[in-house]
N, C-alpha and C positions, 0 to 999 in steps of 0.2 A: 370346659368353661367356654362359652359363648359372649364375643364382644358383645356390647351394646352400642348401636348405633342410632342415631337420632334421622328421623323426618324417610321420606318415601323414599325408596330408591328400586333400579331396574333389577330383576331377576338376575342378570348376567352378572351385575355389579356383586351382588351377596353372592353368586356360585362362584366368582374370583376372591370375593375374600374368605369365604372359605377356603378354596384352595390353596391361598397363601397362609392362611392361619394352621391349615394342617400339617402343611409341609416344616412351616416353622417349627411347630410341637415336634414332629417327628425328626428332621434332623436334631434338636437338641437333645432328643433322645439316644439318636444312634449313637450322636458324637460323644455323648457320655461312656458308651460303652467300652469295656476292657477290652478292645477285637481287633487294636489299628494297632498294634505293634508300633513301630517308630513310625508311622506313617499320620499324614494330617488329612482330616476326609478329601480337601482339595488335589493333595498327593494322590491318594485311591481313584479317585475321580480321572483322573489320566491315565494311570494304570489301568484301570477297568477300561477304560473310551480304547485305550491302546489296544488291549487284551482283545477287542470286538474287530478289529483290523488286520485282514490278511497279508497286508503289506506294507512297509513303510512309507507312512503319511506325511504331508509338508504341514507345518504350525498354521497355516492357514487354514488346512482343511481338520486339525484335530481342534483345535480355536473353535467350529461350527457345532460341537459337540459336549464342551464345558463351557460352564458359568464363570470364566476368567476374561480377564481383558487380554488383547494380544502381548502387549509388555509385562503383564501379572504372569502369563502362561508359558512366555520365552523364556523369563528366569524361574518360574519354577520348573521347568522338562531341563535345563541347565544344573540347579540342583541336584536334580534325580539322575541326570546323566552322570556325574560327579562322585554318585554315590554308589554309581554301577547298574542301574536299576533301568535307565534306559540309555539305547545308542542313537549318536547324531551322527549322519552321512550328508554329504552335501550330495543334492538332488542332481542326479545325471542330466537331467534335461533343462536344468537352470542351477547353474556354478552359485548364483547365489541365494538360491534355496535350499533348506536343510529337510532331510527330512528323516523322521523320527519312528521309532520300533521301540520294543519290548527288548531288553536281553533276557538270556534265559533265569538270571537273578530275579529280575523286575516281573516275570511271569509267575515265579514262583512265589515269591512274595502276594503277587495280585491273587491266587489263589488261593493263599493261605488266608487272607485277610477276608477274601470274597465271601467264601465258603462258611464263616463267622458270621457274615453279615446278611448272606441270606438267610440264613438259619432265624436271625434276628429281625427282619424283615417280614417274614414269613410268621414268625410266632406275634409279631407284631400288627400285621396287618389281618389276620385270621383273627383274632381276639374280636376285632371289631367291625367285619365284613366275611359273609361266607361266601361260598364259589361265585355264585350268581352275582352278587354285588361287586366280588372281586373280578370278574368277567366283561360288567359291565363298568366298571372304573378303567381296565385296560383300554377297553374301547373308548371312552371317552377321551384320555390321554392323547393316544395316538390320532383322535381327532382333532385336537387342539394342536399338537405337534406339527400336522399338514397342512395347516392356516399358510394361506399365501401371505407376501409380507405384509407389515402393519400399515396402518392409513389406508388401506381399502377402501375403506367404510366410514371417511372420516367424516362425511356430510349426514351420516344417519344418527337419527333423534335418538339417545337411547335414555332420556329424561324419564319418561313416563312410566 
């Protein structure tokens, strides 16, 4: 289903709307699947992000890679630590900071859920896109992720 919008729009706005709409639809679909064991998708996101880190990271670094506010991330990390899935250590370079990493149990759970989620993502995306489209989507996604900080073009007129 495509949302109905009134008026003339810029192609960038249409593309952005399509991207957000697709994201929302897919997230709801993935969240409804019986693959998450006893994790929320946000908890899984933190475990997944930490699984990509070769060494413990500061919370501020982790926060750059997940879609949570700093206070929400801090609370979530402490809950995961209480469950034995994340290890929190004082930062040796700055005792005020905390560095976090996965425990063995956290890594095992991330891999268990991750395998199921990866199969689900592959099934859903390959049902809608061929290999060429998937590669283009990957290229577009990484190009958007590499954009400079926001508001670098704030005076550019996009209303035409």
